[in-house]
C-alpha positions as CSV (number, residue, x, y, z in Angstrom):
1,M,-29.6,-144.2,-15.7
2,A,-25.8,-144.1,-16.2
3,I,-24.3,-145.2,-19.6
4,L,-20.6,-146.2,-20.2
5,V,-19.4,-144.8,-23.5
6,T,-15.9,-145.8,-24.6
7,G,-14.0,-143.9,-27.1
8,G,-16.3,-141.2,-25.8
9,L,-14.1,-138.6,-26.5
10,G,-13.5,-139.8,-30.1
11,Y,-15.3,-138.4,-33.4
12,I,-18.5,-140.7,-33.4
13,G,-18.0,-140.8,-29.7
14,S,-18.2,-137.3,-28.4
15,H,-21.4,-136.7,-31.0
16,T,-23.5,-139.8,-29.5
17,V,-22.2,-138.6,-25.7
18,V,-23.7,-135.1,-26.8
19,E,-27.0,-136.6,-28.0
20,L,-27.1,-139.1,-24.6
21,L,-27.0,-135.7,-22.3
22,N,-29.4,-134.1,-24.6
23,N,-31.7,-137.2,-23.7
24,N,-31.2,-137.2,-19.9
25,F,-28.9,-139.9,-19.6
26,D,-25.8,-139.8,-17.3
27,V,-22.6,-140.5,-19.1
28,V,-19.3,-142.4,-18.0
29,I,-16.5,-141.8,-20.4
30,V,-13.4,-144.0,-20.9
31,D,-11.2,-142.9,-23.5
32,D,-7.4,-143.4,-23.8
33,L,-7.1,-140.3,-26.0
34,S,-5.4,-142.1,-28.9
35,N,-7.9,-140.7,-31.4
36,S,-8.8,-137.4,-29.6
37,E,-7.7,-134.7,-27.3
38,R,-8.8,-133.6,-23.6
39,F,-10.5,-130.3,-25.1
40,I,-13.0,-132.3,-26.7
41,L,-14.9,-132.7,-23.2
42,N,-14.9,-129.3,-22.4
43,N,-16.5,-128.8,-26.0
44,I,-19.2,-131.5,-25.0
45,E,-20.0,-129.4,-22.0
46,E,-20.2,-126.2,-23.6
47,I,-22.5,-127.8,-26.2
48,A,-24.8,-129.9,-24.3
49,G,-24.7,-128.1,-20.8
50,K,-23.8,-131.0,-18.8
51,K,-20.3,-132.6,-18.1
52,P,-19.8,-136.2,-18.5
53,V,-17.7,-138.3,-15.9
54,F,-14.2,-139.1,-17.5
55,Y,-11.5,-141.6,-17.2
56,P,-8.5,-141.3,-19.3
57,F,-6.8,-144.9,-19.7
58,D,-6.6,-147.8,-21.8
59,L,-9.2,-150.3,-21.8
60,K,-6.6,-153.5,-21.9
61,R,-5.9,-152.3,-18.3
62,K,-8.7,-154.6,-16.5
63,E,-7.9,-153.3,-13.1
64,L,-9.0,-149.8,-13.9
65,L,-12.1,-150.6,-15.6
66,T,-13.0,-152.6,-12.6
67,Q,-12.6,-149.6,-10.6
68,V,-15.2,-147.7,-13.2
69,F,-17.7,-150.4,-12.6
70,D,-17.4,-150.2,-8.6
71,A,-17.8,-146.4,-8.9
72,H,-20.6,-146.2,-11.1
73,Q,-24.0,-148.1,-11.4
74,I,-23.9,-148.9,-15.2
75,D,-26.9,-149.6,-16.9
76,G,-25.3,-150.2,-20.4
77,C,-22.5,-149.3,-22.5
78,I,-22.0,-148.1,-26.2
79,N,-18.5,-149.5,-27.4
80,F,-16.6,-147.1,-29.8
81,A,-13.1,-147.8,-28.6
82,A,-11.3,-149.3,-31.2
83,S,-8.5,-148.7,-34.1
84,K,-10.1,-147.8,-37.6
85,A,-8.0,-147.2,-40.1
86,V,-8.5,-149.7,-42.7
87,G,-4.8,-148.9,-44.7
88,E,-3.2,-149.2,-41.3
89,S,-4.7,-152.1,-40.1
90,Q,-3.0,-154.2,-43.0
91,I,0.4,-153.3,-41.9
92,M,-0.2,-153.5,-38.1
93,P,-2.7,-156.5,-38.0
94,V,-1.6,-158.0,-34.4
95,D,-1.9,-154.1,-32.9
96,Y,-5.5,-154.0,-34.5
97,Y,-6.9,-157.4,-33.0
98,E,-5.5,-156.7,-29.5
99,N,-6.8,-153.3,-29.3
100,N,-10.2,-153.9,-30.9
101,L,-11.1,-157.2,-29.2
102,F,-9.2,-157.4,-26.1
103,S,-10.9,-154.3,-24.9
104,L,-14.3,-155.6,-25.7
105,I,-13.7,-158.9,-24.0
106,N,-12.6,-157.0,-20.7
107,I,-15.9,-154.9,-20.7
108,L,-18.1,-158.2,-21.5
109,Q,-16.5,-159.8,-18.6
110,E,-17.8,-156.9,-16.0
111,F,-20.9,-157.1,-17.7
112,K,-21.0,-160.9,-17.2
113,R,-19.8,-160.6,-13.6
114,R,-22.3,-157.9,-12.7
115,E,-25.6,-159.2,-14.7
116,I,-25.5,-156.1,-17.0
117,S,-27.2,-155.8,-20.2
118,N,-27.7,-153.4,-23.0
119,F,-24.8,-153.1,-24.8
120,I,-24.1,-151.3,-28.2
121,F,-21.5,-152.2,-30.6
122,S,-19.7,-149.9,-33.1
123,S,-19.6,-152.5,-36.0
124,S,-19.2,-151.5,-39.6
125,C,-20.3,-152.5,-43.3
126,T,-17.0,-154.0,-43.9
127,V,-18.4,-157.1,-42.1
128,Y,-20.2,-157.6,-45.8
129,G,-16.7,-157.3,-47.5
130,Q,-17.9,-156.8,-51.2
131,A,-21.4,-157.5,-51.2
132,D,-22.7,-159.2,-54.5
133,V,-26.0,-156.9,-54.6
134,M,-26.5,-153.3,-53.9
135,P,-27.9,-151.9,-51.6
136,I,-26.7,-154.0,-48.6
137,D,-29.3,-155.1,-46.3
138,E,-28.9,-156.9,-42.9
139,N,-29.6,-160.4,-44.4
140,T,-26.6,-159.9,-46.9
141,P,-24.3,-162.7,-46.5
142,L,-21.1,-161.9,-44.6
143,K,-17.9,-162.3,-46.4
144,M,-14.6,-162.1,-45.1
145,P,-13.6,-158.6,-45.2
146,E,-10.6,-157.4,-47.1
147,S,-8.8,-155.5,-44.1
148,V,-7.7,-156.8,-40.9
149,Y,-10.2,-153.9,-39.7
150,G,-13.3,-155.0,-41.0
151,K,-12.2,-158.6,-39.6
152,T,-11.8,-157.0,-35.8
153,K,-15.4,-155.9,-36.5
154,Q,-16.9,-159.2,-37.7
155,M,-15.4,-161.0,-34.9
156,G,-16.7,-158.5,-32.3
157,E,-20.0,-159.2,-33.8
158,E,-19.6,-162.8,-33.2
159,I,-17.9,-162.4,-29.8
160,L,-21.1,-160.4,-28.7
161,K,-23.7,-163.1,-30.3
162,D,-22.2,-165.8,-28.3
163,F,-22.3,-163.3,-25.0
164,A,-26.1,-162.6,-25.7
165,N,-26.8,-166.2,-26.2
166,A,-25.1,-167.5,-23.2
167,Y,-25.9,-165.0,-20.9
168,K,-29.6,-163.8,-22.0
169,R,-28.4,-160.2,-22.7
170,K,-29.7,-157.8,-25.2
171,V,-27.0,-156.3,-27.7
172,S,-27.4,-153.9,-30.9
173,L,-24.8,-154.2,-33.5
174,L,-24.9,-151.1,-35.6
175,R,-23.3,-151.6,-39.0
176,Y,-22.6,-147.9,-40.3
177,F,-21.2,-147.0,-43.2
178,N,-19.1,-143.7,-43.8
179,P,-19.8,-141.3,-41.1
180,I,-18.8,-137.7,-42.4
181,G,-19.2,-133.9,-40.8
182,A,-19.1,-132.2,-37.5
183,H,-21.7,-130.8,-35.4
184,P,-23.4,-127.7,-36.3
185,S,-21.7,-125.6,-33.2
186,A,-18.4,-126.4,-35.1
187,K,-17.2,-127.6,-32.0
188,L,-16.9,-131.2,-32.4
189,G,-15.6,-133.0,-35.7
190,E,-13.3,-135.6,-36.9
191,L,-9.8,-135.0,-35.4
192,P,-7.2,-137.6,-37.1
193,I,-3.9,-137.8,-35.2
194,G,-1.4,-137.2,-37.9
195,V,-2.0,-138.1,-41.3
196,P,-5.8,-138.7,-41.7
197,N,-6.7,-142.3,-43.4
198,N,-10.0,-141.3,-44.0
199,L,-11.3,-139.6,-47.1
200,V,-13.0,-136.4,-45.7
201,P,-10.6,-135.3,-43.3
202,Y,-7.7,-135.5,-46.0
203,V,-10.2,-133.5,-48.3
204,M,-10.7,-130.9,-45.5
205,Q,-6.8,-130.5,-44.7
206,T,-6.0,-130.2,-48.2
207,A,-8.4,-127.4,-48.7
208,A,-7.0,-125.5,-45.7
209,G,-3.5,-125.9,-47.2
210,I,-2.1,-128.5,-44.4
211,R,-1.7,-131.2,-47.1
212,E,-0.5,-130.6,-50.5
213,K,-2.6,-132.9,-52.4
214,L,-5.2,-135.5,-51.8
215,S,-4.4,-139.0,-53.0
216,I,-7.4,-140.7,-54.6
217,W,-6.5,-144.6,-54.1
218,G,-7.4,-146.0,-58.1
219,N,-9.6,-144.5,-60.7
220,D,-9.8,-148.0,-62.4
221,Y,-12.9,-149.4,-60.2
222,D,-15.8,-150.6,-62.0
223,T,-17.9,-147.4,-61.4
224,E,-19.4,-144.2,-63.5
225,D,-16.0,-142.4,-62.7
226,G,-13.8,-145.0,-61.9
227,T,-13.4,-144.5,-58.2
228,P,-14.8,-146.3,-55.1
229,I,-18.6,-145.7,-53.9
230,R,-19.5,-145.6,-50.3
231,D,-22.4,-144.2,-48.2
232,Y,-21.7,-141.1,-46.3
233,I,-23.7,-140.3,-43.5
234,Y,-23.5,-137.4,-41.2
235,V,-22.1,-138.0,-38.0
236,V,-24.9,-136.3,-35.9
237,D,-27.8,-138.3,-37.7
238,L,-25.4,-141.4,-36.8
239,A,-25.3,-140.4,-33.3
240,K,-29.1,-140.2,-32.7
241,A,-29.3,-143.6,-34.0
242,H,-27.4,-145.0,-31.1
243,V,-29.7,-143.4,-28.9
244,A,-32.6,-144.5,-30.6
245,A,-31.2,-148.3,-30.4
246,L,-30.0,-147.7,-26.6
247,K,-33.6,-146.6,-25.8
248,K,-35.3,-149.7,-27.7
249,L,-32.8,-152.3,-25.7
250,M,-33.5,-150.3,-22.6
251,A,-37.6,-150.1,-23.0
252,D,-37.7,-154.0,-22.8
253,N,-37.3,-155.0,-19.1
254,E,-37.7,-158.9,-19.6
255,E,-34.7,-161.0,-19.2
256,K,-34.0,-162.5,-22.6
257,T,-31.5,-162.7,-25.5
258,V,-31.8,-159.6,-28.0
259,I,-29.6,-159.4,-31.1
260,D,-30.7,-156.2,-33.1
261,I,-28.8,-155.5,-36.0
262,Y,-29.1,-152.3,-38.2
263,N,-27.4,-150.8,-40.9
264,L,-26.9,-146.9,-40.5
265,G,-26.2,-145.1,-43.7
266,T,-28.4,-142.7,-46.2
267,G,-29.1,-145.6,-48.6
268,K,-27.5,-143.7,-51.5
269,G,-24.0,-144.2,-52.8
270,S,-21.5,-141.5,-53.9
271,S,-18.2,-141.8,-55.0
272,V,-14.8,-140.6,-54.1
273,L,-14.7,-137.8,-56.9
274,D,-18.6,-136.9,-55.9
275,V,-17.4,-136.0,-52.4
276,V,-14.5,-134.0,-53.5
277,N,-16.7,-132.1,-56.1
278,A,-19.3,-131.8,-53.3
279,F,-17.2,-130.5,-50.7
280,E,-15.9,-127.9,-53.5
281,I,-19.7,-126.8,-54.2
282,A,-20.7,-126.6,-50.6
283,N,-17.3,-124.3,-49.6
284,D,-16.5,-122.6,-52.4
285,V,-12.9,-124.0,-52.4
286,K,-10.6,-126.0,-54.6
287,V,-8.9,-129.6,-53.5
288,A,-6.1,-130.4,-55.4
289,Y,-5.9,-134.0,-55.7
290,Q,-3.9,-136.9,-57.9
291,I,-4.9,-140.3,-58.7
292,C,-2.6,-143.0,-56.9
293,D,-2.5,-147.0,-57.0
294,R,-5.3,-148.8,-55.5
295,R,-5.0,-149.2,-51.7
296,E,-5.0,-152.5,-50.5
297,G,-8.3,-153.6,-48.5
298,D,-10.5,-151.3,-50.4
299,I,-13.4,-152.6,-52.2
300,T,-15.2,-151.2,-55.1
301,I,-18.8,-150.4,-53.7
302,A,-21.2,-150.4,-50.6
303,Y,-24.3,-148.4,-49.9
304,A,-27.0,-149.1,-47.3
305,N,-30.6,-150.6,-47.1
306,V,-31.6,-149.1,-43.9
307,D,-35.5,-149.9,-44.2
308,K,-35.1,-151.8,-41.1
309,A,-33.8,-148.8,-39.0
310,E,-36.2,-146.5,-40.1
311,K,-39.0,-149.2,-39.3
312,E,-37.7,-150.5,-35.7
313,L,-36.0,-147.4,-34.7
314,N,-38.0,-144.8,-36.3
315,W,-34.7,-143.2,-37.5
316,K,-33.2,-142.1,-40.8
317,S,-30.6,-140.0,-42.0
318,E,-31.8,-136.6,-42.8
319,T,-28.7,-134.5,-43.8
320,S,-27.5,-134.4,-47.5
321,L,-23.8,-134.9,-48.7
322,Q,-23.4,-130.9,-49.3
323,E,-25.0,-129.9,-45.9
324,A,-22.5,-132.4,-44.0
325,L,-19.7,-131.2,-45.8
326,K,-20.3,-127.6,-44.8
327,T,-20.1,-128.7,-41.5
328,V,-16.5,-129.9,-42.1
329,W,-15.3,-126.7,-43.3
330,E,-16.7,-125.1,-40.4
331,W,-14.8,-127.5,-38.1
332,Q,-11.8,-126.7,-40.0
333,K,-12.0,-123.1,-39.3
334,Y,-12.6,-123.6,-35.5
335,L,-9.6,-125.9,-35.7
336,N,-7.5,-123.0,-37.3
337,S,-8.7,-120.0,-35.1
338,R,-8.0,-122.5,-31.8
339,N,-4.5,-123.3,-33.1
340,S,-3.6,-119.8,-33.8
341,N,-4.5,-118.7,-30.4
């Protein structure tokens, strides 16, 4: 069975491709390399022992996407193709709406035309905005997200719900919290282009001396240490959840509307300073940081109730914060050695 993985050379996408290959799926990747590099494709092959088919183009190019569907019998899609930086989305809103929504619609046009089902959407806990009650479960009311990035995810979900209802298709909306870590092989990990927008890559680069200091955006939040709290999930655990969700969709051969929604996290919140401290302990290194003003678009606290995913997907995150952060440092060492050659 061939699965289209858009953004498949990106951070979460590449880890998910490995898990798909390990589960004997054929994989077709479309990725414009805006958030990755070509060497990731070779590393996927080294880890999994198989090489996915790869097409390097922007999904907004409809004619090229049509050619991919003509060339392969696609049985489902996992869509990771999106710009993802909260802060950047606030200053580039039109670009985020164009990139994150037009690419999704182009894929769904091919699904509609060819009567394909089994669509998994890389969504986000940002669709909840600042929830009133913790932990956040799938019945938590959605609020208008603080960031443009979050709004694109919420809009993407609504597009997919309408698609599933109108054409009797099966979709799974995976609302994950904060992915961190790298593959145990140290050959896959988060590879920010330019200055990192996410916390852990910036911590990693600061510890490595690439960045002078980590900027912590605010220490006056209503939390124990004043810094925002998030649910940090190990990326390999997260990748396995995508495979579990896909298998669940594909196990039901009946033509009907299915809209599965799952929160994917650990069920535990950690503050920004918790992450910095855990990284230092796990890797016996120091991270220089400074406190800055709050960043627009950030919320105070978000962590998941993951009971539904555990029950229906037989899945749960099994990797501790320190274990995940240890893999990050091994990934940085790999990048250092690669860049020195």
